[in-house]
Gaussian input, Z-matrix of N, CA and C with variables (Angstrom, degrees):
# hf/3-21g

backbone

0 1
 N
 C     1     B1
 C     2     B2     1     A1
 N     3     B3     2     A2     1     D1
 C     4     B4     3     A3     2     D2
 C     5     B5     4     A4     3     D3
 N     6     B6     5     A5     4     D4
 C     7     B7     6     A6     5     D5
 C     8     B8     7     A7     6     D6
 N     9     B9     8     A8     7     D7
 C    10    B10     9     A9     8     D8
 C    11    B11    10    A10     9     D9
 N    12    B12    11    A11    10    D10
 C    13    B13    12    A12    11    D11
 C    14    B14    13    A13    12    D12
 N    15    B15    14    A14    13    D13
 C    16    B16    15    A15    14    D14
 C    17    B17    16    A16    15    D15
 N    18    B18    17    A17    16    D16
 C    19    B19    18    A18    17    D17
 C    20    B20    19    A19    18    D18
 N    21    B21    20    A20    19    D19
 C    22    B22    21    A21    20    D20
 C    23    B23    22    A22    21    D21
 N    24    B24    23    A23    22    D22
 C    25    B25    24    A24    23    D23
 C    26    B26    25    A25    24    D24
 N    27    B27    26    A26    25    D25
 C    28    B28    27    A27    26    D26
 C    29    B29    28    A28    27    D27
 N    30    B30    29    A29    28    D28
 C    31    B31    30    A30    29    D29
 C    32    B32    31    A31    30    D30
 N    33    B33    32    A32    31    D31
 C    34    B34    33    A33    32    D32
 C    35    B35    34    A34    33    D33
 N    36    B36    35    A35    34    D34
 C    37    B37    36    A36    35    D35
 C    38    B38    37    A37    36    D36
 N    39    B39    38    A38    37    D37
 C    40    B40    39    A39    38    D38
 C    41    B41    40    A40    39    D39
 N    42    B42    41    A41    40    D40
 C    43    B43    42    A42    41    D41
 C    44    B44    43    A43    42    D42
 N    45    B45    44    A44    43    D43
 C    46    B46    45    A45    44    D44
 C    47    B47    46    A46    45    D45
 N    48    B48    47    A47    46    D46
 C    49    B49    48    A48    47    D47
 C    50    B50    49    A49    48    D48
 N    51    B51    50    A50    49    D49
 C    52    B52    51    A51    50    D50
 C    53    B53    52    A52    51    D51
 N    54    B54    53    A53    52    D52
 C    55    B55    54    A54    53    D53
 C    56    B56    55    A55    54    D54
 N    57    B57    56    A56    55    D55
 C    58    B58    57    A57    56    D56
 C    59    B59    58    A58    57    D57
 N    60    B60    59    A59    58    D58
 C    61    B61    60    A60    59    D59
 C    62    B62    61    A61    60    D60
 N    63    B63    62    A62    61    D61
 C    64    B64    63    A63    62    D62
 C    65    B65    64    A64    63    D63
 N    66    B66    65    A65    64    D64
 C    67    B67    66    A66    65    D65
 C    68    B68    67    A67    66    D66
 N    69    B69    68    A68    67    D67
 C    70    B70    69    A69    68    D68
 C    71    B71    70    A70    69    D69
 N    72    B72    71    A71    70    D70
 C    73    B73    72    A72    71    D71
 C    74    B74    73    A73    72    D72
 N    75    B75    74    A74    73    D73
 C    76    B76    75    A75    74    D74
 C    77    B77    76    A76    75    D75
 N    78    B78    77    A77    76    D76
 C    79    B79    78    A78    77    D77
 C    80    B80    79    A79    78    D78
 N    81    B81    80    A80    79    D79
 C    82    B82    81    A81    80    D80
 C    83    B83    82    A82    81    D81
 N    84    B84    83    A83    82    D82
 C    85    B85    84    A84    83    D83
 C    86    B86    85    A85    84    D84
 N    87    B87    86    A86    85    D85
 C    88    B88    87    A87    86    D86
 C    89    B89    88    A88    87    D87
 N    90    B90    89    A89    88    D88
 C    91    B91    90    A90    89    D89
 C    92    B92    91    A91    90    D90
 N    93    B93    92    A92    91    D91
 C    94    B94    93    A93    92    D92
 C    95    B95    94    A94    93    D93
 N    96    B96    95    A95    94    D94
 C    97    B97    96    A96    95    D95
 C    98    B98    97    A97    96    D96
 N    99    B99    98    A98    97    D97
 C   100   B100    99    A99    98    D98
 C   101   B101   100   A100    99    D99
 N   102   B102   101   A101   100   D100
 C   103   B103   102   A102   101   D101
 C   104   B104   103   A103   102   D102
 N   105   B105   104   A104   103   D103
 C   106   B106   105   A105   104   D104
 C   107   B107   106   A106   105   D105
 N   108   B108   107   A107   106   D106
 C   109   B109   108   A108   107   D107
 C   110   B110   109   A109   108   D108
 N   111   B111   110   A110   109   D109
 C   112   B112   111   A111   110   D110
 C   113   B113   112   A112   111   D111
 N   114   B114   113   A113   112   D112
 C   115   B115   114   A114   113   D113
 C   116   B116   115   A115   114   D114
 N   117   B117   116   A116   115   D115
 C   118   B118   117   A117   116   D116
 C   119   B119   118   A118   117   D117
 N   120   B120   119   A119   118   D118
 C   121   B121   120   A120   119   D119
 C   122   B122   121   A121   120   D120
 N   123   B123   122   A122   121   D121
 C   124   B124   123   A123   122   D122
 C   125   B125   124   A124   123   D123
 N   126   B126   125   A125   124   D124
 C   127   B127   126   A126   125   D125
 C   128   B128   127   A127   126   D126
 N   129   B129   128   A128   127   D127
 C   130   B130   129   A129   128   D128
 C   131   B131   130   A130   129   D129
 N   132   B132   131   A131   130   D130
 C   133   B133   132   A132   131   D131
 C   134   B134   133   A133   132   D132
 N   135   B135   134   A134   133   D133
 C   136   B136   135   A135   134   D134
 C   137   B137   136   A136   135   D135
 N   138   B138   137   A137   136   D136
 C   139   B139   138   A138   137   D137
 C   140   B140   139   A139   138   D138
 N   141   B141   140   A140   139   D139
 C   142   B142   141   A141   140   D140
 C   143   B143   142   A142   141   D141
 N   144   B144   143   A143   142   D142
 C   145   B145   144   A144   143   D143
 C   146   B146   145   A145   144   D144
 N   147   B147   146   A146   145   D145
 C   148   B148   147   A147   146   D146
 C   149   B149   148   A148   147   D147
 N   150   B150   149   A149   148   D148
 C   151   B151   150   A150   149   D149
 C   152   B152   151   A151   150   D150
 N   153   B153   152   A152   151   D151
 C   154   B154   153   A153   152   D152
 C   155   B155   154   A154   153   D153
 N   156   B156   155   A155   154   D154
 C   157   B157   156   A156   155   D155
 C   158   B158   157   A157   156   D156
 N   159   B159   158   A158   157   D157
 C   160   B160   159   A159   158   D158
 C   161   B161   160   A160   159   D159
 N   162   B162   161   A161   160   D160
 C   163   B163   162   A162   161   D161
 C   164   B164   163   A163   162   D162
 N   165   B165   164   A164   163   D163
 C   166   B166   165   A165   164   D164
 C   167   B167   166   A166   165   D165
 N   168   B168   167   A167   166   D166
 C   169   B169   168   A168   167   D167
 C   170   B170   169   A169   168   D168
 N   171   B171   170   A170   169   D169
 C   172   B172   171   A171   170   D170
 C   173   B173   172   A172   171   D171
 N   174   B174   173   A173   172   D172
 C   175   B175   174   A174   173   D173
 C   176   B176   175   A175   174   D174
 N   177   B177   176   A176   175   D175
 C   178   B178   177   A177   176   D176
 C   179   B179   178   A178   177   D177
 N   180   B180   179   A179   178   D178
 C   181   B181   180   A180   179   D179
 C   182   B182   181   A181   180   D180
 N   183   B183   182   A182   181   D181
 C   184   B184   183   A183   182   D182
 C   185   B185   184   A184   183   D183
 N   186   B186   185   A185   184   D184
 C   187   B187   186   A186   185   D185
 C   188   B188   187   A187   186   D186
 N   189   B189   188   A188   187   D187
 C   190   B190   189   A189   188   D188
 C   191   B191   190   A190   189   D189
 N   192   B192   191   A191   190   D190
 C   193   B193   192   A192   191   D191
 C   194   B194   193   A193   192   D192
 N   195   B195   194   A194   193   D193
 C   196   B196   195   A195   194   D194
 C   197   B197   196   A196   195   D195
 N   198   B198   197   A197   196   D196
 C   199   B199   198   A198   197   D197
 C   200   B200   199   A199   198   D198
 N   201   B201   200   A200   199   D199
 C   202   B202   201   A201   200   D200
 C   203   B203   202   A202   201   D201
 N   204   B204   203   A203   202   D202
 C   205   B205   204   A204   203   D203
 C   206   B206   205   A205   204   D204
 N   207   B207   206   A206   205   D205
 C   208   B208   207   A207   206   D206
 C   209   B209   208   A208   207   D207
 N   210   B210   209   A209   208   D208
 C   211   B211   210   A210   209   D209
 C   212   B212   211   A211   210   D210
 N   213   B213   212   A212   211   D211
 C   214   B214   213   A213   212   D212
 C   215   B215   214   A214   213   D213
 N   216   B216   215   A215   214   D214
 C   217   B217   216   A216   215   D215
 C   218   B218   217   A217   216   D216
 N   219   B219   218   A218   217   D217
 C   220   B220   219   A219   218   D218
 C   221   B221   220   A220   219   D219
 N   222   B222   221   A221   220   D220
 C   223   B223   222   A222   221   D221
 C   224   B224   223   A223   222   D222
 N   225   B225   224   A224   223   D223
 C   226   B226   225   A225   224   D224
 C   227   B227   226   A226   225   D225
 N   228   B228   227   A227   226   D226
 C   229   B229   228   A228   227   D227
 C   230   B230   229   A229   228   D228
 N   231   B231   230   A230   229   D229
 C   232   B232   231   A231   230   D230
 C   233   B233   232   A232   231   D231
 N   234   B234   233   A233   232   D232
 C   235   B235   234   A234   233   D233
 C   236   B236   235   A235   234   D234

   B1=1.5254
   B2=1.4916
   B3=1.2563
   B4=1.6398
   B5=1.4157
   B6=1.3857
   B7=1.5482
   B8=1.5257
   B9=1.2913
   B10=1.4951
   B11=1.5210
   B12=1.2377
   B13=1.5905
   B14=1.4803
   B15=1.3739
   B16=1.4199
   B17=1.5067
   B18=1.3932
   B19=1.5126
   B20=1.5719
   B21=1.3354
   B22=1.3869
   B23=1.5137
   B24=1.3236
   B25=1.3784
   B26=1.5177
   B27=1.2906
   B28=1.4314
   B29=1.5493
   B30=1.3351
   B31=1.3754
   B32=1.4980
   B33=1.3075
   B34=1.4448
   B35=1.5854
   B36=1.3121
   B37=1.5004
   B38=1.4547
   B39=1.3476
   B40=1.6206
   B41=1.4995
   B42=1.3389
   B43=1.4437
   B44=1.4913
   B45=1.2594
   B46=1.4659
   B47=1.4880
   B48=1.4485
   B49=1.4229
   B50=1.4666
   B51=1.3270
   B52=1.4703
   B53=1.4880
   B54=1.3883
   B55=1.5435
   B56=1.5169
   B57=1.2464
   B58=1.4655
   B59=1.5130
   B60=1.2549
   B61=1.5035
   B62=1.5416
   B63=1.3735
   B64=1.5854
   B65=1.3164
   B66=1.4471
   B67=1.4400
   B68=1.5235
   B69=1.1935
   B70=1.4472
   B71=1.5896
   B72=1.2192
   B73=1.5309
   B74=1.6171
   B75=1.3746
   B76=1.4433
   B77=1.5260
   B78=1.3040
   B79=1.4064
   B80=1.4568
   B81=1.2562
   B82=1.4256
   B83=1.6544
   B84=1.3704
   B85=1.4503
   B86=1.5689
   B87=1.2705
   B88=1.4731
   B89=1.5232
   B90=1.3069
   B91=1.3642
   B92=1.6395
   B93=1.3211
   B94=1.5080
   B95=1.4384
   B96=1.3614
   B97=1.5355
   B98=1.5111
   B99=1.2635
   B100=1.5205
   B101=1.5268
   B102=1.3099
   B103=1.5025
   B104=1.5598
   B105=1.2705
   B106=1.4938
   B107=1.5498
   B108=1.3009
   B109=1.3998
   B110=1.4818
   B111=1.3501
   B112=1.4216
   B113=1.7045
   B114=1.2538
   B115=1.5003
   B116=1.4179
   B117=1.3425
   B118=1.4560
   B119=1.6363
   B120=1.2590
   B121=1.5257
   B122=1.4870
   B123=1.2511
   B124=1.4829
   B125=1.5907
   B126=1.3325
   B127=1.4366
   B128=1.5227
   B129=1.3131
   B130=1.5287
   B131=1.4976
   B132=1.2696
   B133=1.4622
   B134=1.5390
   B135=1.3675
   B136=1.3242
   B137=1.5369
   B138=1.3271
   B139=1.5491
   B140=1.3157
   B141=1.4525
   B142=1.5929
   B143=1.6046
   B144=1.2653
   B145=1.5250
   B146=1.5337
   B147=1.2214
   B148=1.4341
   B149=1.5437
   B150=1.2986
   B151=1.4437
   B152=1.5373
   B153=1.3655
   B154=1.3716
   B155=1.5206
   B156=1.2885
   B157=1.5748
   B158=1.3864
   B159=1.3611
   B160=1.4213
   B161=1.5566
   B162=1.1968
   B163=1.4853
   B164=1.4758
   B165=1.3361
   B166=1.5089
   B167=1.5189
   B168=1.3178
   B169=1.4605
   B170=1.4768
   B171=1.3939
   B172=1.4382
   B173=1.5102
   B174=1.2448
   B175=1.4791
   B176=1.4993
   B177=1.4033
   B178=1.4400
   B179=1.6624
   B180=1.3601
   B181=1.4265
   B182=1.5869
   B183=1.3516
   B184=1.4649
   B185=1.4443
   B186=1.2551
   B187=1.5723
   B188=1.5043
   B189=1.3069
   B190=1.4384
   B191=1.5815
   B192=1.3531
   B193=1.4116
   B194=1.5333
   B195=1.2961
   B196=1.4255
   B197=1.5377
   B198=1.4196
   B199=1.4646
   B200=1.5828
   B201=1.3462
   B202=1.4483
   B203=1.5082
   B204=1.3184
   B205=1.3422
   B206=1.5442
   B207=1.2147
   B208=1.5805
   B209=1.5552
   B210=1.3092
   B211=1.4369
   B212=1.4759
   B213=1.3660
   B214=1.5045
   B215=1.4085
   B216=1.3727
   B217=1.4946
   B218=1.5196
   B219=1.2572
   B220=1.4664
   B221=1.4697
   B222=1.5159
   B223=1.4566
   B224=1.6366
   B225=1.2917
   B226=1.4604
   B227=1.5619
   B228=1.2618
   B229=1.5234
   B230=1.3854
   B231=1.3005
   B232=1.5020
   B233=1.5086
   B234=1.4142
   B235=1.4527
   B236=1.4897
   A1=108.00
   A2=115.21
   A3=115.01
   A4=111.27
   A5=117.95
   A6=122.89
   A7=106.72
   A8=116.64
   A9=119.65
   A10=112.94
   A11=108.13
   A12=114.76
   A13=111.50
   A14=117.93
   A15=121.69
   A16=115.94
   A17=110.09
   A18=113.82
   A19=116.03
   A20=116.57
   A21=122.04
   A22=112.91
   A23=117.90
   A24=127.48
   A25=108.71
   A26=122.48
   A27=130.43
   A28=107.23
   A29=119.35
   A30=118.43
   A31=112.84
   A32=117.94
   A33=116.04
   A34=112.12
   A35=113.97
   A36=119.18
   A37=112.04
   A38=115.07
   A39=112.76
   A40=109.21
   A41=120.87
   A42=122.56
   A43=117.70
   A44=107.61
   A45=117.19
   A46=113.65
   A47=109.70
   A48=117.67
   A49=115.74
   A50=122.47
   A51=127.65
   A52=114.83
   A53=115.44
   A54=110.36
   A55=110.71
   A56=121.07
   A57=118.49
   A58=109.88
   A59=119.44
   A60=121.51
   A61=112.87
   A62=118.19
   A63=120.07
   A64=114.64
   A65=121.11
   A66=117.23
   A67=111.71
   A68=122.03
   A69=124.31
   A70=108.76
   A71=116.80
   A72=119.06
   A73=109.02
   A74=116.20
   A75=121.98
   A76=108.50
   A77=118.62
   A78=122.33
   A79=107.47
   A80=126.24
   A81=125.06
   A82=109.96
   A83=119.25
   A84=116.34
   A85=112.02
   A86=115.00
   A87=115.86
   A88=107.99
   A89=123.65
   A90=128.73
   A91=116.17
   A92=112.10
   A93=116.28
   A94=116.99
   A95=122.75
   A96=120.40
   A97=114.47
   A98=117.08
   A99=121.27
   A100=99.97
   A101=126.62
   A102=124.51
   A103=106.35
   A104=121.85
   A105=122.94
   A106=105.00
   A107=116.52
   A108=119.63
   A109=114.41
   A110=120.25
   A111=128.31
   A112=109.74
   A113=116.69
   A114=120.45
   A115=110.52
   A116=118.76
   A117=122.10
   A118=107.24
   A119=117.09
   A120=120.04
   A121=110.78
   A122=119.20
   A123=118.42
   A124=115.66
   A125=112.00
   A126=120.20
   A127=108.16
   A128=114.39
   A129=116.60
   A130=107.41
   A131=125.14
   A132=124.98
   A133=112.91
   A134=120.67
   A135=122.21
   A136=109.25
   A137=118.41
   A138=118.56
   A139=112.54
   A140=119.08
   A141=117.49
   A142=103.59
   A143=121.31
   A144=126.94
   A145=109.16
   A146=120.53
   A147=127.63
   A148=113.24
   A149=118.80
   A150=124.74
   A151=114.27
   A152=112.35
   A153=115.58
   A154=120.40
   A155=112.85
   A156=127.42
   A157=104.45
   A158=119.19
   A159=129.82
   A160=116.21
   A161=120.04
   A162=129.72
   A163=111.43
   A164=112.33
   A165=115.67
   A166=115.17
   A167=123.38
   A168=126.46
   A169=111.01
   A170=117.66
   A171=117.79
   A172=108.19
   A173=118.12
   A174=123.97
   A175=115.00
   A176=111.06
   A177=117.86
   A178=115.84
   A179=114.24
   A180=124.13
   A181=114.62
   A182=113.20
   A183=117.38
   A184=119.83
   A185=121.22
   A186=121.21
   A187=113.40
   A188=118.19
   A189=116.66
   A190=112.11
   A191=115.42
   A192=116.91
   A193=112.49
   A194=113.64
   A195=122.95
   A196=108.61
   A197=110.07
   A198=118.15
   A199=110.39
   A200=116.37
   A201=121.42
   A202=106.76
   A203=123.88
   A204=129.32
   A205=110.69
   A206=115.17
   A207=128.59
   A208=100.93
   A209=120.37
   A210=118.08
   A211=114.84
   A212=120.80
   A213=121.75
   A214=112.89
   A215=114.60
   A216=120.54
   A217=109.01
   A218=122.58
   A219=122.69
   A220=120.69
   A221=113.36
   A222=117.10
   A223=112.84
   A224=112.48
   A225=112.91
   A226=113.47
   A227=120.30
   A228=121.16
   A229=109.57
   A230=128.69
   A231=127.28
   A232=113.67
   A233=122.94
   A234=126.28
   A235=104.49
   D1=-40.01
   D2=-179.27
   D3=-68.56
   D4=-39.67
   D5=-176.05
   D6=-67.85
   D7=-38.13
   D8=178.86
   D9=-66.24
   D10=-37.31
   D11=178.34
   D12=-67.25
   D13=-40.12
   D14=177.45
   D15=-65.58
   D16=-42.43
   D17=174.76
   D18=-64.93
   D19=-36.39
   D20=176.30
   D21=-66.02
   D22=-40.48
   D23=178.53
   D24=-64.46
   D25=-43.41
   D26=-178.90
   D27=-66.82
   D28=-52.00
   D29=-177.58
   D30=-67.39
   D31=-33.97
   D32=-179.25
   D33=-69.45
   D34=-43.12
   D35=176.92
   D36=-59.75
   D37=-40.82
   D38=-179.08
   D39=-75.55
   D40=-28.95
   D41=166.54
   D42=-48.50
   D43=-47.68
   D44=-177.76
   D45=-61.64
   D46=-50.61
   D47=-176.94
   D48=-74.54
   D49=-32.98
   D50=179.33
   D51=-85.52
   D52=-32.03
   D53=-172.21
   D54=-116.82
   D55=-42.12
   D56=-167.63
   D57=-84.39
   D58=-43.15
   D59=-178.62
   D60=-67.80
   D61=-50.87
   D62=175.02
   D63=-60.04
   D64=-42.29
   D65=-169.42
   D66=-88.79
   D67=-25.42
   D68=177.80
   D69=-132.28
   D70=74.47
   D71=-176.04
   D72=-73.65
   D73=-36.75
   D74=177.45
   D75=-59.72
   D76=-50.63
   D77=-176.20
   D78=-69.22
   D79=-36.85
   D80=178.74
   D81=-67.64
   D82=-33.49
   D83=171.61
   D84=-74.01
   D85=-29.03
   D86=-174.46
   D87=-79.39
   D88=-37.73
   D89=179.45
   D90=-87.02
   D91=-8.69
   D92=-179.71
   D93=-52.69
   D94=-41.29
   D95=174.35
   D96=-60.13
   D97=-34.15
   D98=-172.47
   D99=-79.07
   D100=-45.17
   D101=-176.51
   D102=-72.44
   D103=-25.54
   D104=176.86
   D105=-64.48
   D106=-50.35
   D107=-171.90
   D108=-72.86
   D109=-34.93
   D110=169.48
   D111=-62.41
   D112=-40.77
   D113=171.21
   D114=-56.90
   D115=-52.00
   D116=-172.54
   D117=-64.57
   D118=-38.70
   D119=174.86
   D120=-66.91
   D121=-35.01
   D122=176.14
   D123=-70.23
   D124=-33.22
   D125=178.24
   D126=-66.54
   D127=-54.51
   D128=-174.21
   D129=-69.75
   D130=-44.60
   D131=-179.32
   D132=-60.76
   D133=-46.33
   D134=-176.30
   D135=-71.84
   D136=-30.12
   D137=171.95
   D138=-64.94
   D139=-40.72
   D140=-173.48
   D141=-73.19
   D142=-36.09
   D143=177.95
   D144=-61.88
   D145=-39.25
   D146=178.30
   D147=-70.10
   D148=-29.41
   D149=176.42
   D150=-68.77
   D151=-36.93
   D152=-178.57
   D153=-103.49
   D154=15.18
   D155=-177.48
   D156=-79.57
   D157=132.68
   D158=172.86
   D159=-106.98
   D160=-25.96
   D161=170.79
   D162=-76.15
   D163=116.10
   D164=-177.60
   D165=-64.88
   D166=-34.97
   D167=174.04
   D168=-59.50
   D169=-41.71
   D170=-178.73
   D171=-76.41
   D172=-31.05
   D173=177.11
   D174=-60.11
   D175=-36.06
   D176=170.76
   D177=-66.33
   D178=-42.55
   D179=-179.12
   D180=-66.89
   D181=-38.66
   D182=-179.72
   D183=-61.63
   D184=-38.19
   D185=170.54
   D186=-60.37
   D187=-30.63
   D188=-176.83
   D189=-72.54
   D190=-24.13
   D191=170.54
   D192=-77.53
   D193=-29.93
   D194=175.27
   D195=-58.82
   D196=-52.48
   D197=-170.00
   D198=-69.07
   D199=-32.20
   D200=178.90
   D201=-67.54
   D202=-30.38
   D203=-179.96
   D204=-66.06
   D205=-38.57
   D206=177.61
   D207=-69.66
   D208=-54.72
   D209=-178.90
   D210=-53.94
   D211=-46.99
   D212=176.48
   D213=-63.35
   D214=-40.09
   D215=175.26
   D216=-55.41
   D217=-55.85
   D218=177.95
   D219=-60.85
   D220=-33.05
   D221=175.96
   D222=-69.31
   D223=-33.07
   D224=-177.75
   D225=-98.88
   D226=-5.23
   D227=166.93
   D228=-74.97
   D229=-21.25
   D230=178.01
   D231=-97.29
   D232=4.56
   D233=-174.10
   D234=-70.65

């Protein structure tokens, strides 16, 4: 579960950096506020879900969603 989460995070971040931002820079700047708000919602929501999770396998998967929220937040704060 942890390896799958790490691979998904790595592929998602490289997809943003290699495809979306260079090909459509104006769209990335235009939609940056929306993506920033959605990233913040994902970080807060997945953190709250991880706090009340009792299943250990799901507890490992929830922080990966939380971490991807931070990655997208960082990518679009510098656009």
